[in-house]
Every structure is written in structure tokens, then in C-alpha cells.
N, C-alpha and C positions, 0 to 999 in steps of 0.2 A: 465526666465525673457525675455520679447520680446525686440528686439533691435529697433533702430530708424526706420529702413526700415519697420519692421513689424507694428509698431504703425502708421506710415504714410499710409501704405496700408490699415489698418483697418479704418482709418479716411477717406481715399479716397473712400473706399467701402461704408461707411456710407453716405458720401456726395452724391455719385451717387444714392443711394437709395432715399435720400431726394429729389434730383432734379427730378428723374424719376417719383416720385409719386406727384410731385408739392407741396411737404410739405413746400418748401421754401416760398410759397405764404401765407401760414397760420402761419408759424413760422419763419419769416425772421431773427429775432435776433439770434436764435439758429443756423440757417443755416450759417449765416455770421460768427458767432463765430467759427464754425467748420472750415470754410475756413481759418480763422486766425490761428487756431491750426495746420493747414497743412502748410501754407505759411511761417511760421517761419523757416522752413528747406528748403527754396527755392533752395539753391545750390545743394541739393542732389536729388531734384525731376527731373524726365525726362522732356524734352520739352513738350511732350504730356500731362503729368500731370499738368504742369504749365499752359498750355493753357486751360485745363479743369477747373482749379480753377479760372482762370481769367474770363472765360465765365460764370461760376456759379456765381461769384461775381456780374457780370453785370446783370444777370437775377434776382438775389436777390434784388439788389438795384433799378432796374427798374421795378420790379414786373412782369416780363415776364414769361409766361408759358414755361416749358421745354419740348422740343420734336423736332421731325423732321420738317424741313422746307420743305413745299410742293412747 
């Protein structure tokens, strides 16, 4: 049975795939729900993961494409 860290890592990987493919633009409800299924365990996330989730939430709610800033 996977532990909490394993589940969070699976969810973070899925969020990264959604963001990098810009799926959050076509399915924002699912993408945002996924961020909520990660952020419930905020205290065990690394600072880097917390920042990623916050940036993803901003991109989802604002409808921004995900990618490198030129």
C-alpha cells in the first residue's frame, strides 16, 4: 500500500503532466481539484513543491499557458 509521500509524488507527477501539456486550459476543474488533493498535505511538501502547486493554481485560475518565460 503506498504511503502518503508516494501518493503525493504520483499526484505531483500528474499535475506536472497536465500543466506541461496545457491540459489545465481545457480541463481547469480537474486540474484545480488535483492541486487541492495535493495541498491538503501542505506541511509535508517541500518548499519547491509548494511553490509549484501555487504557480499551477495561478495558471489554472488565470487561464495562462504553462511554459518557459522568454
